[in-house]
N, C-alpha and C positions, 0 to 999 in steps of 0.2 A: 847862760847855759854853757857848761864846760865842753871841751872838745870831745868828740866821740859819742855825744848824746844827741839824738835826733829830735827835731821839733815834734815828732809824734809822741814824745814822752810827756808832753804837757797834758795834764788831765783834760779830758773831753767827755762830758756826760758821765762822770765818775769812772771812766775807763781810759787808760792810755797804754801805749806800747813802747817797747824799747828794742834796740837792735844790738847784736853782739858787739862788744868792744874789747879792747886789750887793756884791762885794768892793771893797776900797779901790782907787780908780783912780789909777794912776801916770801922771804926765806923761812924755812921751818924753825930755824933758831930764833929769828926775830919774833915770829908768831908765838913761839913757846914762851919766850921771855915776857912778852906783853900779857899773854893770857894768865900765866901762873903768877905774875906779879900784880895782877889786877889792874892793868893800865887801861885807861880810857881817856880820850882827849889829850893824849900825849904825856900822861903821868899817872902815878899811883903807887901804892905800896903793896898790893897783892892782886893773885889771880884770879838754733834761734827759737825763742820762746816768747811768751806774752807776759807783760807785767801789767796786771789788772787790779787796781785798788778796789777793795770791797768795802762799801760804806757801812757804818754802824749807826750812830745817832745822826740826826739831821743837822744841817749847818747852824740852825738856830740854837742847838744844844751845845755848840762848841764854845770853848773859852780858852783864854791864854794861860800861861804858866802860873799866873797869880790868882786863878779862880778860887773862890772860897771853898775850902774843903778838899781841894785838889793841889796839894803842895808841889807835885811833880808836873802839873799841867795836864791838860786833856786835849785830845785830838780825835779825828775820824780814823778808825781802824783802816789799815792799808795792807793789802795782800799782793805780793809779787810772786810769780812762778815762771819756770823755764827749764831748759835742759842743757844749757851751755853758759859760757861766760857772759855776764851782763853787768851793766852799770845802770842803776835806776835812780831817778831823781826823787828826792824826798819832798812831799808837799810842804808848804809853808807852815801849816799848823803842827806838823810833826817836828820840824826843825825848831819851832819855838818852845817845845816841851823841854823839861829838864832831864828826862829819862824816858825809856820805853821798855816794855816787855817785848822780846823778840822770840817768836815761835819759829823753830826751824825744822823742816822735814827734808831729808836727803835720802834718795833710794837708788840702789843699783849703780852706784858710781864706780868707775874703774880707777879713780884717783880720789884724793881727799877733797873735801869742800873747804874753801877759804872764803870767809865773809868779813868784810872790813869796810870802813867808811873813808871817803875822800872829800876834799873841799872843792870850792868852785873852780879852782885852777887845776884840779886833778891830783893835788898833793895828798899823800897819805895822812889820815887823821887818827883812826883808832882800829884795833883788832876787835872783832866781835866773836869769831869762832874759827878754829882750824882743826878739822877732824883728824889731822895727822897725829895730834897729841894723844897719848894713851888715856888721859883722863876722860876723853870724849867717848871711848868705847873700844871694842875689839876690832871693828871693821871700819876703816876710814871712809869707805864708800857708802856707809849707811849711818844716819843719825836722826834721832827724833828727841827733841828737848827744847829747852828755853835758855836764853842768855839775856843779860841786862845790856841795854844799848843806849847810846847817846848821853851817858852820864858825863857831864862837864864837856861835852863834845859840841860846842856851839858852832864850830866851823864846818861841821859835816853838812854836805848838800846832797851826797849820793851814797847809796849802798852798793858795793861792788861784790859780785859773786864770781868765784872761779870754781867751776865744776864741770863734769861731763855726764852726770846722771840727772834724773828728775829732781828738782828742788822746789820748795815752797817756803817763802819767808813772810811772816805776818808781824807787823808792828802794831802794838796796841797800848793804850794808856796804862800807867802803873795802877790806877784805881781798879782795873779789872783783875789784878792778881789776887789770889787768896792770901789770907793771913798765914804767916810762917807756921808750919805744923811741927810736930815733935818727931815725925818720921816721914820718909819718902824714899824715892829711888831716882837715879839718874840726875839730870840737870833741870832745876826748877828755879823760878823767880817768884818771890813772895813779898808781901808787905809786912813790916814789923812795926807795931805800935806800943810795944812793951816798955818797961822802965829802964832796960839795959842792965848789964851786970855780967857775971861769969857765965860762960857758955861751955857745955860739955858736948863733944862730938864723938860719934862712933860710926865706923865704916866697915867695909868688907875686906880691907887690906889690898884692894885691887891696884894693879899697875896704874900709875898716874896720880895716885893719892886722892885726897879729898880737900876741896877748897870751899870756904865760906867767905863771901865778900859782902860788904855793906856800904850803902851810899845814902847820905842824907840829901834832902832837896837842894841844898846849896853846895854839894860836893863838886869838886873839880875832877874827881876820879873815885872809883870804888876803893875802899880800904880793906885790908885783911882782918877778918874777924877770927878765923881759925884755919889751920892747915894741917893735914896729915900727910906724911911721906908714904911712898910705896911700902906696903906690908905693915904699916902702922894701923892699928885697929881702933884706937881710942886716944883722945887728947882733949885739951882745953883751950879756950880762947875767951873772948869777951865781945859783947854787943853793946853799942852805944844806945842811948834812949831813942825811941822812935819820935816822929814817924820816919821811916826809912825803907829802902829797897834792899832785899837780901837775895843773893844768888848762891845756891848750893850746887856744886859740881862734883859728881862722883860716878864712876863706872860700876854701879852696884847700889845696894840698899844702904840707907844711912838713917841715923837717929840723932836727935838733938835734945840735950837737957837745957831747956830755956831758962833764963833768969825769972 
């Protein structure tokens, strides 16, 4: 267990607590570069409260990353929440998965939310979210959406939160994500099982642009599938054949012309 994490954070009857810590501070520049480049697990090509895990399936229903029909692995859904800086330890079954859908809710913050992972020694591992970036919305103190987490991030043992508003972070298996739709809004994480091919993207032209990232089960980091710069409203890219995880990030409504 890393420094700054209390013994109370070990799961006990499906509930555990964490205490405020001083996590690694990310500069806005580093966070922006990592998110827009699509980094996870240290590489890539594109972009006091209570921590209480909430169970989904029973332990007998759990399986590791090689479970049949679950190429990204499966685990018991976990929910953490608080209103200050926290470092929460990831359960073993979450750490064994190849990726996760991360639902994030942040409300009434006076500053941005920074969400990132660290290893057992407290070293920085990967950026999950920084609401300072325009692509996440108009108000850095409020965010509701999804990000892809733990892609190629085998060293991650903790999720670190820097915030001063109420936040809630849920980690759940990729299998719970819906199939990639042809339209949506904001930040969403989806499964893609199609044949791959040319991808058309349309956005609102909002500040921060539009990013589509894709990760296969064996990926060491997400890769860029498509990207629109600020004020660009349409463009093209490509998707690799599934199965894969796709993260669409945009401050507005978007549509996709799928292969």
